[in-house]
C-alpha positions in Angstrom: 93.7 87.4 111.4 94.0 87.2 115.5 95.4 83.4 115.2 98.2 84.6 113.0 98.9 87.8 115.3 98.8 85.5 118.5 102.0 83.4 116.6 103.7 86.5 116.8 103.2 87.4 120.6 103.1 84.3 121.9 106.4 83.4 120.5 107.9 86.9 121.8 106.1 85.8 125.1 108.1 83.1 125.4 111.3 84.1 124.6 111.3 87.3 126.2 109.2 86.5 129.6 110.4 82.8 130.2 114.0 81.0 129.8 112.8 78.8 126.7 115.2 78.9 123.9 114.3 79.2 120.3 114.9 75.6 119.7 112.3 74.1 122.1 109.8 76.4 120.8 110.3 75.5 117.4 110.1 71.8 118.2 107.1 72.4 120.3 105.2 74.4 118.4 105.5 71.8 115.0 105.1 68.6 117.1 101.6 70.0 119.2 100.5 71.8 115.8 100.8 68.2 114.1 98.8 66.4 116.9 96.3 69.3 116.4 95.7 68.6 112.9 96.1 64.8 113.2 92.9 65.1 116.0 91.0 67.9 113.6 91.3 65.3 110.5 88.3 62.9 111.0 86.1 66.2 112.1 86.8 67.9 108.3 86.4 64.5 106.7 89.8 63.9 105.8 90.9 60.4 105.7 94.6 60.4 105.2 97.6 62.7 105.5 99.0 64.3 102.2 101.9 66.8 101.4 105.4 66.1 100.5 109.0 66.1 102.0 110.2 69.6 99.8 107.0 71.6 101.3 107.6 70.3 104.7 111.2 71.6 104.6 110.1 75.0 103.6 107.5 75.1 106.6 110.5 73.8 108.9 112.9 76.4 107.7 110.3 79.4 108.3 109.4 77.9 111.6 113.2 77.7 112.4 113.9 81.4 111.4 110.6 82.7 112.8 111.5 81.8 116.3 115.5 82.7 116.1 114.6 86.1 114.5 112.5 86.8 117.7 115.4 86.6 119.9 115.5 90.0 119.5 113.2 91.7 117.1 109.8 93.4 119.0 106.5 91.3 117.9 105.1 94.6 115.7 108.6 95.1 113.8 108.7 90.9 113.1 105.1 90.8 112.1 105.9 94.0 109.3 109.2 92.3 108.1 107.4 88.8 108.0 104.3 89.6 106.2 106.2 92.1 103.7 108.3 89.3 103.0 105.5 87.0 102.7 103.9 89.4 99.8 106.8 90.3 98.4 107.5 87.0 97.5 104.3 86.6 95.8 104.5 89.5 94.0 108.0 88.3 92.5 106.5 84.8 91.7 104.2 86.6 89.6 106.3 88.7 87.7 108.3 85.9 87.4 105.5 83.8 85.7 104.9 86.6 83.3 102.5 89.0 85.3 102.6 92.6 84.3 102.3 95.7 86.6 100.4 98.5 86.1 101.4 102.3 86.9 99.4 102.0 90.2 100.8 98.7 91.1 104.3 99.3 90.2 104.1 102.6 92.8 102.3 100.4 95.5 105.2 97.5 95.4 108.0 100.1 95.3 106.4 102.0 98.1 106.4 98.7 100.1 109.8 97.7 99.6 111.1 100.8 100.4 109.6 101.1 103.7 111.0 97.8 104.6 114.4 99.3 103.4 113.6 102.3 105.8 112.9 100.2 108.7 116.0 98.1 108.4 118.5 100.8 107.5 121.0 101.0 110.2 120.4 103.5 113.1 119.0 103.9 116.4 115.3 102.3 116.1 116.3 100.0 113.3 116.3 96.2 114.3 119.3 93.9 114.5 120.5 93.6 111.0 120.8 89.3 111.5 117.4 89.3 113.1 115.9 91.4 110.3 117.5 89.0 107.9 116.1 85.9 109.8 112.7 87.3 109.8 112.9 88.4 106.2 113.8 84.7 105.3 110.8 83.5 107.4 108.7 85.4 105.3 110.5 84.0 102.2 109.9 80.7 103.2 106.2 80.8 104.1 105.5 82.8 100.9 106.8 79.7 99.3 104.9 77.5 101.4 102.0 79.4 100.6 102.3 79.3 96.6 102.7 75.3 96.9 99.7 74.6 98.9 97.1 77.4 97.4 95.7 75.1 94.5 95.2 72.3 97.5 92.1 70.4 96.8 92.4 69.1 100.6 94.1 71.9 102.5 93.6 69.8 105.9 94.9 66.7 104.7 98.5 68.6 103.0 98.8 70.6 105.8 98.5 68.3 108.3 101.2 66.1 106.0 103.7 68.9 106.0 103.3 69.3 109.8 103.8 65.9 110.5 106.8 65.7 108.3 108.5 69.1 109.6 108.0 67.9 113.2 109.8 64.8 112.5 112.6 66.4 111.2 112.6 69.0 113.9 112.6 65.8 116.3 115.7 64.6 115.3 117.7 67.7 114.6 116.8 68.5 118.1 118.8 65.4 119.1 122.2 67.1 117.9 121.4 70.1 120.1 119.8 68.3 123.2 122.2 69.2 125.8 121.2 73.1 124.6 117.8 72.5 125.1 116.2 74.6 128.1 112.4 73.5 128.2 110.6 75.8 130.7 106.8 75.4 132.3 105.5 78.7 131.1 107.7 79.0 128.0 106.4 75.3 126.4 102.7 76.3 127.5 103.4 79.1 125.2 104.7 77.0 122.7 101.8 74.7 122.8 99.4 77.5 122.5 101.1 78.6 119.6 101.4 75.5 118.2 97.7 73.8 118.8 96.1 76.8 118.8 97.3 79.7 116.6 98.8 77.3 114.3 97.0 73.9 114.1 93.5 75.1 115.0 94.2 78.7 113.8 95.3 77.3 109.8 92.1 74.9 109.8 89.8 77.9 110.5 91.8 80.1 107.9 91.7 77.3 105.2 88.1 77.1 105.9 87.4 80.8 105.4 89.5 80.9 102.1 87.0 79.0 100.4 84.7 82.2 100.5 87.1 84.6 99.8 88.7 85.7 96.5 92.7 86.5 96.7 92.2 90.2 96.8 89.8 89.8 99.8 92.2 87.1 101.6 95.5 89.5 101.0 93.5 92.7 102.4 92.3 91.0 105.3 95.8 89.6 106.0 97.2 93.6 105.9 95.5 93.7 109.5 98.0 91.0 111.5 101.1 93.7 111.7 99.0 96.2 112.9 96.9 94.2 115.2 100.1 92.3 116.6 102.1 95.7 117.1 99.0 97.3 119.2 98.6 94.3 121.3 102.2 94.1 122.2 102.2 97.2 124.0 99.9 96.4 126.6 100.7 92.8 126.7 104.5 92.9 126.4 105.7 96.2 127.3 106.8 97.3 124.2 106.6 100.8 122.4 105.5 101.7 119.3 108.4 103.8 117.2 108.0 106.9 114.6 110.2 104.4 112.3 107.9 101.4 112.8 104.6 103.7 112.4 106.1 105.1 108.8 107.1 101.9 107.9 104.0 100.4 108.5 102.1 103.2 106.8 104.3 102.7 103.4 104.3 98.6 103.9 100.8 98.4 104.1 100.0 101.2 102.2 102.0 100.1 99.3 100.5 96.4 99.6 97.2 97.8 99.6 97.5 100.0 96.7 99.1 96.8 95.0 96.6 94.5 95.6 93.6 96.8 95.1 94.5 97.5 91.4 94.7 93.7 90.6 91.8 91.6 88.9 90.6 89.5 91.5 89.9 85.9 90.6 87.7 84.0 92.7 89.8 80.4 92.2 92.7 81.8 93.6 93.5 82.3 97.2 96.6 83.7 99.4 97.5 81.4 102.5 99.8 83.0 105.2 100.6 82.6 108.9 
C-alpha cells in the first residue's frame, strides 16, 4: 500500500516541484518499470514474458491519464478519485456478470458514488473538471487491467509482458511529441523511483502478497491508500486537507468498506490495483 501511495506522491512531486512534463514522466515510468520487472523475472522463476497487446494498451491508457490528471490535482484528491473509480469499475463488472447486491451492499455502493459526485461538483474546493475526468478514466483503465489479469497463473510474467509492450508503445508515441518533452534531472529521478520502485518492485511485492489474501482482505487493505496519500501529502507537498476532501473520503471509503465487508469472500479471487 505504501508503494501505491508512493506512485501518487512521486508523480505529484515530479509535476509540481520540477519542470518535468507529464509525457516524459509517463515514458520514464513505463520504461523503468519494464526494466525492473525484467530483472525480477529470473529471481521469481519466470522464464518468459507473457501478457498481450490489448492489456498493454489498457495499462498505457491508465498511465497516460494518471500523469496528465496530476498536473492540477492534489495527491489526496487524485488518489481518492483513482481508487474510487477502480472499485466502481469492479463493482459494475460484477453486476454485469449477474451478481446481485444485498441491501447493505446497495447502500455502500450508493454512498461511495455520492461521495465521488460531491467531490467533483463545481465549487470553491472542487478539483478541476478535466483533471477529475482524466483521473476517473485512469481508475477505469486500471480496474479493467486488474480484472483482465486477476486469474493469471504467472502474474510477474504477464505484468512484465504488459509493461514491456506499453513501454514500447510509449517510446513510439513520444517521437511524435519529441519537441515538447522536457526531461529534468530531479523530475526524471522521481519518475524512475515511481517506475522501477513503486511500480515495478511494488507490483511484484503486491502480487506475491495477493496469494495469501482473499478478495475481501485485498480490497480492505487498498482502502488505506487514499488516506495514506492525503496525510503524507500535507508535510511532503505542502497540500492542505479540505473539509470537502475529508467528507468525501469518509463517504467513498466508508461506502466501499460496507460493500466489501458484506460480500462473501472467495479465497480464489484477488483484486489487483496500482
